[in-house]
N, C-alpha and C positions, 0 to 999 in steps of 0.2 A: 504494500500500500504506500502511496505517496507520503513522504515525511511531513509535508504541510498538512495533509489530512489528519495524520496522526497527532500533530501538534494541536490542531483544532479540536479533535476529540478529547485530548488530555485537558485542554482549557475548559471544555464544557463539563467534564467530570469534576474538575476541581471547583468550578463555580457552583455546581448543583450538589456537590458532595454525595453523589449517588450515581452508580453505574446504571441502575434501572431507569431513573428519570432522564439521564443523558442519552441512553439508548432510545428512549421514546421520542425525545426531541430531535435526535439525529436520524431517526428512522432506520436504525441498523440493529441487528441482533445483539443482545447483551453479551453473548459469548464472543462475537467478533470485536466488540468494543474492548472487552477485558483483554483479549489476546493482543490487540493493537497497542494498548498501554503497556502491557508486559514486554512486548518487543521493543517499544521505545525505551523502556528502562534498561533493557539489555544493551541496546545500542549506546546509550549514554553511560552505562557502567555504574548506575546508582539507582536506589529506590526513590520513587517520587511520592508515593501514596501509602498511607497507613490504612489498611482495609480491616474493617470490623463487620460484624453482622448488622450493626445499626447504621453506620455511616462511613464515608470515605474522607480522610483528612490529608492535607498536604503536610509532609515533613519538611525539614529545613531545605534539603536539596530540591524538593518539589516546589517549594515557594519560589526559590530562585529561578527554576525552570519555567514556572508559570509566568513570572514577570517577563522573562526573555521571550517566551513564546508569544505573548501579547504584542511585544514590540515587533518581532519578526513577522507575524501575521499582518500587523498594521502596515509594515513596510512593503510587504508583498501587495497588499491592496492598493497602496499608493503607487507602486511601480506599475501595476496593471493600467492605471489611469494617467501615468506620467505624461504621455504624449497626446493625450486627448485635449482638444481646445477648451478654453474657459474652465480650466481645472478648479474644482472646489477642494479646499483643504479638508482632509478627513483623517481618521485614525486617532491614535492616542499619543499625547505629548506628556512626557514625564519630566518634571523640572524640580530642582531643589534650590533654595535660596535662604539667607538668614531670616529669622522670624520677624525681626523689627522692620527690615526693609520691605518684606511682604505686607505686613500690616499697615504701614504708613504710606507706601507709595504704589505698590503693585495691585493689591486686592481692591482698593477703592476705585480703580480704573479698569478692572478686569472685565466688567460686564460689556464694555464696548468691544473689546477684542473677541469675546465669545459670541457676541451678536453678529460680528462681521464674519465669523467662521462657525456657523451653526452645526456643521458636521464634525467638528473637532472636539475631542474630549481631553481636558487638561487635568493631570494629576499633579498637584502642587505640594511638595514637601517643604514645610517651613520649620526647620530645626537648625540650631547652631552647631549640631554635630556634623563633622566633616564626612559626608557620604562618599562612597566609592562609586564614581560615575559608571565605570564599566561593569563592575560586578553586580551593582544594584540596578542596572538597567535604566539609568537616567539619560535622556536625550541631551540635556545641558544642565549646568549648575552655575549659579552666580556666587563668586567669591569676593569677599571684601578683605583686603590685606595684601601683603607682599607674597608673591608666588615663588615657589621653588621650581625645579625642573622636572618635567615628566613628558610623556608622549602625547598628552592632550594638547589641543589647540586652544589658546587663550586669546580672546578678543577684548581689548580694553574699552570699557564704557566711560571711564572718567575717574574722578576721585572725590572723596568727601573731606572737607576741612574738619578738624577736630577742635574741641574746646575743653577746658578744665572746669568742672562744676562741683559744687557741694550744696547741701541744704542749709537754710538759715539756722536750723536747730544745731547742726554740726558746728557751724562757724561760731555760734553763740557760746558753745562749750569750749572750743579749741582756739578761737581767734581767727582772724583773716590773714592767711600767709601772704607776704608781700615780696619775699625772695625765695630762691630755691633752698637756701640754707635753713630757712624756717620750716621746711617740710619735714625735718627730722622730728619735729614736735607734733606731726600730724599722722593720720592713718589713710592708707590707700586701699580702696576696694580692688582686690586683684581679680583679673579676668584671664581665663585660659581654658581652651577646649580640653586639655589634659589636666585634671585637678592635681595630679601628682607632679606636674612639670615645674621647672624653675621659674620663680617670679622675677620679672625683669625690672619692676619698679616704675617710677614716674618717668615717662618718655619726653624728651625735649629734642627739638631740631636745632643742632648747633649752627653757628655762623658759617661753617664750612660745608653744611648740608648733611653732615653725619648725625646719626641718632645717638643721643647720650641717655643712659638710664641712671636715674638717681634712686638707689635703694630706699624703700620706705616700709615702715611697719604696717601691718594690716591683719586683722583677725578673721577676715572673711575672703574666701575665693569662690567665684561663681563661674559657671560655664554656659550661661544663657544671657542674651542681651537684655531681655525683659527683667530678669532678676538683677542684673547689673544696675539698671536704672532704678528699680524699686529699692535696692539697698541704699542708693544715694538719697533718695527721697525719704527714707526712713532714718537718715542721719548717721549712717554707719561709716561714712568716710568720703574721700574725694574720688571722683571718676574722671576719665578722659574718654570722650566718645564723640561721634559725628554730631555737628550742630543741627543737622536735618531733623525736623520733628520736635525740636526743643523750644520753639518760639513761644508757645503758650505757657509752658512751664516756667520759662525765664520771665515772661511778661507778668505772670501772676506772683512771681517771687518764690515759687516752690523750689527752684534751683537758682543759684547765684554763680555767675561766671567769675573765675578767679585767675590770677597770674596770666593776663592776656598776652604779655610779652614772652611767655614761655609755653609755647604751644607744641603739642605732639605733632609729628609729621602727618600730612594728609594720607588717607587710606585709599589706595587704588581699588577700583571696582572692575572685575573681569567677568565675562561669561565664558565658560569652558565647555568644550564638546570634543568627542572623539574624532580621530582622523577618518574621513570618508571621502571617496572620490567625488561624490556629490552629496552635499548636505540636504537632508530631506526638506522639501518646501515648507512643511509645517514648522520645522525648527528655524529655518531662515526667517519666516514671518514673525515668529515669536521674538527672536533676537532683535529684529528691526523695530518691533513694537517696544521692546525694552529701552532702546535708544531714545525713542520718543517719550516714554514715560519718565525715565530718569534724567532726561536732558536738563530740566529746570533745576534739579538738585545738585548737579555736578559743579565742581569748582570752575571758575572762569578759565578759559583757555585749554580745558581738558576735554576728554571725550573722543579721542582719536579711535579709529576702528581698525588699526593695524593688527594683523594676526601674528602670533609668535608661538613657537613650540615650547610653551611653558604650561604647567598644569598643577595638579594637586600634590606638590612636593611638601617636604617637611618644614619649610621655612615660612609657612603662612602665619601672618600676624593674627592676633585675636580678632574675632568677628564682633565688633562692638556696635554694629548698627542695628 
């Protein structure tokens, strides 16, 4: 049997959690369906499903296979219509980006994109965890911070300016720092995707363009941008984060900008995707839409779209947006 047909059968069994119901919907004998899935497992060299008398469930390798099969089947559908005139975008688009960026800038304008492409299904992951684009089956991911080297293609969207902030309650207890030397009497809320990683301290862009880290005490480390901001609002310490989305908090006095002459370096923003001879039209359309959505928030003079062979390497800065 054609491998694409086998993948389609596997997807239907996984979604319905039943060989019986899948066989009815696909109009094939249950025995044929079961044999097809078993042969697919043999070809892949791993079990995909946990079979019981009551239900069928995906195991770890099965979940990964399911996600990739969805992508492959969507790509095949798109390929079949690639050269047809007036092509409509269709299939599934799987994207990951930092949670705060999604909440503040992408999701509020997403309805227009989906209305323009009604046959497109978007699966949006909004976590500050660094996902594995290839293994987890994402079409593209948005990264905020410095990139290391990898085989992925990175397309620069621009950069965010950062500011230093603390709550009025925190400053009332500890005083307003006016010099870097005074930071030794203050507390920094540490941010890192790896909670066990080394804390780099307060970041400052030096006159020569190099980044200087000033060690600071801090009783709290978080790995989520929303928790990072919430901790500052709760008076737990000083934070450094993109100014985008802070206007209302600053205007109300919930946060106070400090040490304006000692700013952390801007955070570059990239969209990353795997090497392909021709990027799927649905991915191209989404990336172009991201340029339009994020354009107003990027620092002046940035936002070039040059491609580079950089990706999800180990030197990525904390995702504080």
